VEXMIMAR-86421 format. One record per atom (N, C-alpha, C): residue number from 1; x, y, z. Coordinates in steps of 0.2 Angstrom, whole numbers, padded with zeros to 4 digits. Last residue first. Layout:
N
<voke->NUM	u->X	v->Y	w->Z>
...
This chain:
75
<voke->75	u->-0081	v->-0065	w->0666>
<voke->75	u->-0079	v->-0070	w->0669>
<voke->75	u->-0072	v->-0073	w->0667>
<voke->74	u->-0086	v->-0053	w->0659>
<voke->74	u->-0079	v->-0053	w->0662>
<voke->74	u->-0078	v->-0058	w->0666>
<voke->73	u->-0099	v->-0057	w->0655>
<voke->73	u->-0095	v->-0052	w->0649>
<voke->73	u->-0088	v->-0056	w->0651>
<voke->72	u->-0106	v->-0057	w->0668>
<voke->72	u->-0106	v->-0062	w->0664>
<voke->72	u->-0100	v->-0063	w->0660>
<voke->71	u->-0105	v->-0043	w->0671>
<voke->71	u->-0103	v->-0049	w->0679>
<voke->71	u->-0101	v->-0056	w->0671>
<voke->70	u->-0112	v->-0038	w->0663>
<voke->70	u->-0105	v->-0036	w->0662>
<voke->70	u->-0100	v->-0040	w->0667>
<voke->69	u->-0125	v->-0040	w->0664>
<voke->69	u->-0120	v->-0042	w->0657>
<voke->69	u->-0112	v->-0039	w->0658>
<voke->68	u->-0125	v->-0037	w->0677>
<voke->68	u->-0127	v->-0043	w->0677>
<voke->68	u->-0122	v->-0045	w->0669>
<voke->67	u->-0124	v->-0022	w->0673>
<voke->67	u->-0121	v->-0025	w->0678>
<voke->67	u->-0119	v->-0033	w->0679>
<voke->66	u->-0137	v->-0021	w->0666>
<voke->66	u->-0132	v->-0019	w->0664>
<voke->66	u->-0125	v->-0025	w->0669>
<voke->65	u->-0147	v->-0024	w->0678>
<voke->65	u->-0146	v->-0027	w->0670>
<voke->65	u->-0138	v->-0028	w->0665>
<voke->64	u->-0145	v->-0014	w->0684>
<voke->64	u->-0143	v->-0019	w->0689>
<voke->64	u->-0142	v->-0023	w->0681>
<voke->63	u->-0147	v->-0002	w->0678>
<voke->63	u->-0140	v->-0003	w->0681>
<voke->63	u->-0139	v->-0010	w->0683>
<voke->62	u->-0156	v->-0001	w->0665>
<voke->62	u->-0155	v->-0004	w->0670>
<voke->62	u->-0150	v->-0004	w->0671>
<voke->61	u->-0160	v->0017	w->0656>
<voke->61	u->-0156	v->0012	w->0659>
<voke->61	u->-0157	v->0009	w->0665>
<voke->60	u->-0168	v->0026	w->0655>
<voke->60	u->-0173	v->0020	w->0657>
<voke->60	u->-0168	v->0012	w->0659>
<voke->59	u->-0162	v->0038	w->0656>
<voke->59	u->-0167	v->0040	w->0657>
<voke->59	u->-0170	v->0034	w->0659>
<voke->58	u->-0151	v->0037	w->0642>
<voke->58	u->-0152	v->0033	w->0650>
<voke->58	u->-0157	v->0030	w->0654>
<voke->57	u->-0156	v->0044	w->0632>
<voke->57	u->-0155	v->0039	w->0631>
<voke->57	u->-0154	v->0033	w->0637>
<voke->56	u->-0154	v->0059	w->0633>
<voke->56	u->-0162	v->0054	w->0635>
<voke->56	u->-0161	v->0048	w->0637>
<voke->55	u->-0146	v->0063	w->0622>
<voke->55	u->-0149	v->0064	w->0626>
<voke->55	u->-0154	v->0061	w->0625>
<voke->54	u->-0138	v->0058	w->0608>
<voke->54	u->-0139	v->0051	w->0614>
<voke->54	u->-0143	v->0058	w->0621>
<voke->53	u->-0143	v->0069	w->0599>
<voke->53	u->-0142	v->0061	w->0597>
<voke->53	u->-0146	v->0057	w->0605>
<voke->52	u->-0134	v->0079	w->0602>
<voke->52	u->-0141	v->0076	w->0602>
<voke->52	u->-0143	v->0071	w->0605>
<voke->51	u->-0121	v->0072	w->0603>
<voke->51	u->-0122	v->0073	w->0609>
<voke->51	u->-0130	v->0074	w->0609>
<voke->50	u->-0120	v->0075	w->0589>
<voke->50	u->-0119	v->0068	w->0594>
<voke->50	u->-0122	v->0070	w->0598>
<voke->49	u->-0121	v->0087	w->0587>
<voke->49	u->-0125	v->0082	w->0582>
<voke->49	u->-0128	v->0077	w->0588>
<voke->48	u->-0114	v->0099	w->0601>
<voke->48	u->-0115	v->0095	w->0593>
<voke->48	u->-0121	v->0090	w->0593>
<voke->47	u->-0125	v->0114	w->0606>
<voke->47	u->-0124	v->0104	w->0607>
<voke->47	u->-0122	v->0101	w->0602>
<voke->46	u->-0129	v->0124	w->0599>
<voke->46	u->-0123	v->0123	w->0604>
<voke->46	u->-0120	v->0117	w->0605>
<voke->45	u->-0144	v->0124	w->0597>
<voke->45	u->-0138	v->0122	w->0591>
<voke->45	u->-0130	v->0121	w->0593>
<voke->44	u->-0148	v->0122	w->0609>
<voke->44	u->-0146	v->0117	w->0606>
<voke->44	u->-0143	v->0119	w->0600>
<voke->43	u->-0137	v->0133	w->0620>
<voke->43	u->-0142	v->0132	w->0616>
<voke->43	u->-0141	v->0126	w->0613>
<voke->42	u->-0136	v->0133	w->0639>
<voke->42	u->-0135	v->0131	w->0631>
<voke->42	u->-0139	v->0130	w->0626>
<voke->41	u->-0145	v->0142	w->0651>
<voke->41	u->-0141	v->0134	w->0646>
<voke->41	u->-0140	v->0136	w->0640>
<voke->40	u->-0133	v->0153	w->0660>
<voke->40	u->-0138	v->0150	w->0654>
<voke->40	u->-0138	v->0146	w->0651>
<voke->39	u->-0126	v->0153	w->0672>
<voke->39	u->-0133	v->0153	w->0672>
<voke->39	u->-0136	v->0152	w->0665>
<voke->38	u->-0113	v->0150	w->0668>
<voke->38	u->-0115	v->0145	w->0671>
<voke->38	u->-0123	v->0143	w->0672>
<voke->37	u->-0109	v->0164	w->0661>
<voke->37	u->-0107	v->0159	w->0660>
<voke->37	u->-0115	v->0153	w->0660>
<voke->36	u->-0113	v->0170	w->0674>
<voke->36	u->-0117	v->0173	w->0668>
<voke->36	u->-0117	v->0168	w->0662>
<voke->35	u->-0104	v->0168	w->0683>
<voke->35	u->-0111	v->0167	w->0682>
<voke->35	u->-0117	v->0167	w->0676>
<voke->34	u->-0094	v->0173	w->0674>
<voke->34	u->-0093	v->0167	w->0676>
<voke->34	u->-0101	v->0163	w->0677>
<voke->33	u->-0096	v->0187	w->0674>
<voke->33	u->-0094	v->0184	w->0667>
<voke->33	u->-0094	v->0175	w->0671>
<voke->32	u->-0096	v->0189	w->0687>
<voke->32	u->-0101	v->0191	w->0683>
<voke->32	u->-0100	v->0188	w->0677>
<voke->31	u->-0083	v->0187	w->0692>
<voke->31	u->-0089	v->0182	w->0696>
<voke->31	u->-0092	v->0184	w->0691>
<voke->30	u->-0072	v->0196	w->0685>
<voke->30	u->-0071	v->0189	w->0683>
<voke->30	u->-0078	v->0186	w->0684>
<voke->29	u->-0080	v->0207	w->0689>
<voke->29	u->-0078	v->0207	w->0683>
<voke->29	u->-0080	v->0200	w->0683>
<voke->28	u->-0074	v->0204	w->0704>
<voke->28	u->-0083	v->0209	w->0702>
<voke->28	u->-0082	v->0205	w->0695>
<voke->27	u->-0060	v->0206	w->0702>
<voke->27	u->-0064	v->0199	w->0702>
<voke->27	u->-0071	v->0200	w->0699>
<voke->26	u->-0056	v->0215	w->0686>
<voke->26	u->-0057	v->0215	w->0694>
<voke->26	u->-0061	v->0207	w->0695>
<voke->25	u->-0043	v->0214	w->0675>
<voke->25	u->-0050	v->0214	w->0678>
<voke->25	u->-0051	v->0213	w->0683>
<voke->24	u->-0032	v->0211	w->0671>
<voke->24	u->-0031	v->0218	w->0669>
<voke->24	u->-0039	v->0217	w->0669>
<voke->23	u->-0024	v->0198	w->0671>
<voke->23	u->-0028	v->0200	w->0666>
<voke->23	u->-0030	v->0207	w->0666>
<voke->22	u->-0018	v->0201	w->0682>
<voke->22	u->-0014	v->0199	w->0675>
<voke->22	u->-0017	v->0199	w->0669>
<voke->21	u->-0030	v->0202	w->0694>
<voke->21	u->-0023	v->0210	w->0691>
<voke->21	u->-0018	v->0207	w->0684>
<voke->20	u->-0033	v->0192	w->0693>
<voke->20	u->-0039	v->0196	w->0691>
<voke->20	u->-0031	v->0201	w->0686>
<voke->19	u->-0024	v->0183	w->0697>
<voke->19	u->-0027	v->0181	w->0690>
<voke->19	u->-0028	v->0188	w->0688>
<voke->18	u->-0023	v->0189	w->0710>
<voke->18	u->-0015	v->0187	w->0707>
<voke->18	u->-0019	v->0188	w->0698>
<voke->17	u->-0035	v->0188	w->0714>
<voke->17	u->-0033	v->0192	w->0715>
<voke->17	u->-0029	v->0191	w->0709>
<voke->16	u->-0037	v->0173	w->0715>
<voke->16	u->-0040	v->0177	w->0710>
<voke->16	u->-0035	v->0184	w->0709>
<voke->15	u->-0028	v->0171	w->0724>
<voke->15	u->-0025	v->0169	w->0719>
<voke->15	u->-0029	v->0173	w->0713>
<voke->14	u->-0032	v->0175	w->0738>
<voke->14	u->-0025	v->0176	w->0735>
<voke->14	u->-0023	v->0176	w->0727>
<voke->13	u->-0044	v->0167	w->0737>
<voke->13	u->-0046	v->0175	w->0739>
<voke->13	u->-0038	v->0180	w->0732>
<voke->12	u->-0040	v->0155	w->0738>
<voke->12	u->-0042	v->0155	w->0733>
<voke->12	u->-0043	v->0164	w->0730>
<voke->11	u->-0032	v->0158	w->0754>
<voke->11	u->-0028	v->0155	w->0747>
<voke->11	u->-0032	v->0158	w->0741>
<voke->10	u->-0045	v->0161	w->0761>
<voke->10	u->-0038	v->0167	w->0758>
<voke->10	u->-0034	v->0166	w->0754>
<voke->9	u->-0061	v->0155	w->0751>
<voke->9	u->-0053	v->0155	w->0760>
<voke->9	u->-0050	v->0159	w->0757>
<voke->8	u->-0078	v->0164	w->0754>
<voke->8	u->-0069	v->0160	w->0750>
<voke->8	u->-0066	v->0160	w->0754>
<voke->7	u->-0090	v->0168	w->0752>
<voke->7	u->-0087	v->0165	w->0758>
<voke->7	u->-0082	v->0161	w->0754>
<voke->6	u->-0099	v->0183	w->0746>
<voke->6	u->-0097	v->0177	w->0745>
<voke->6	u->-0092	v->0174	w->0753>
<voke->5	u->-0113	v->0195	w->0742>
<voke->5	u->-0107	v->0193	w->0748>
<voke->5	u->-0103	v->0184	w->0749>
<voke->4	u->-0116	v->0206	w->0732>
<voke->4	u->-0118	v->0201	w->0735>
<voke->4	u->-0110	v->0196	w->0739>
<voke->3	u->-0127	v->0218	w->0727>
<voke->3	u->-0121	v->0218	w->0729>
<voke->3	u->-0123	v->0210	w->0731>
<voke->2	u->-0133	v->0223	w->0709>
<voke->2	u->-0134	v->0222	w->0715>
<voke->2	u->-0127	v->0219	w->0720>
<voke->1	u->-0136	v->0239	w->0701>
<voke->1	u->-0129	v->0235	w->0703>
<voke->1	u->-0132	v->0232	w->0710>
């Protein structure tokens, strides 16, 4: 088991301790679960099909062209 030092405001620590006690877990367990979830990439099967179909569409978007379009549309 590794140790990790975090800097957290006292108010957040107080709320976290209260929440952990209500849930019957330690703050270390809460942080470990959180870090596990956010550090694992989402599996493609977990991404809804509609979102998978849209992935990457805006990489080549021309923002200035879109702004001109909106400007003309809403005159």
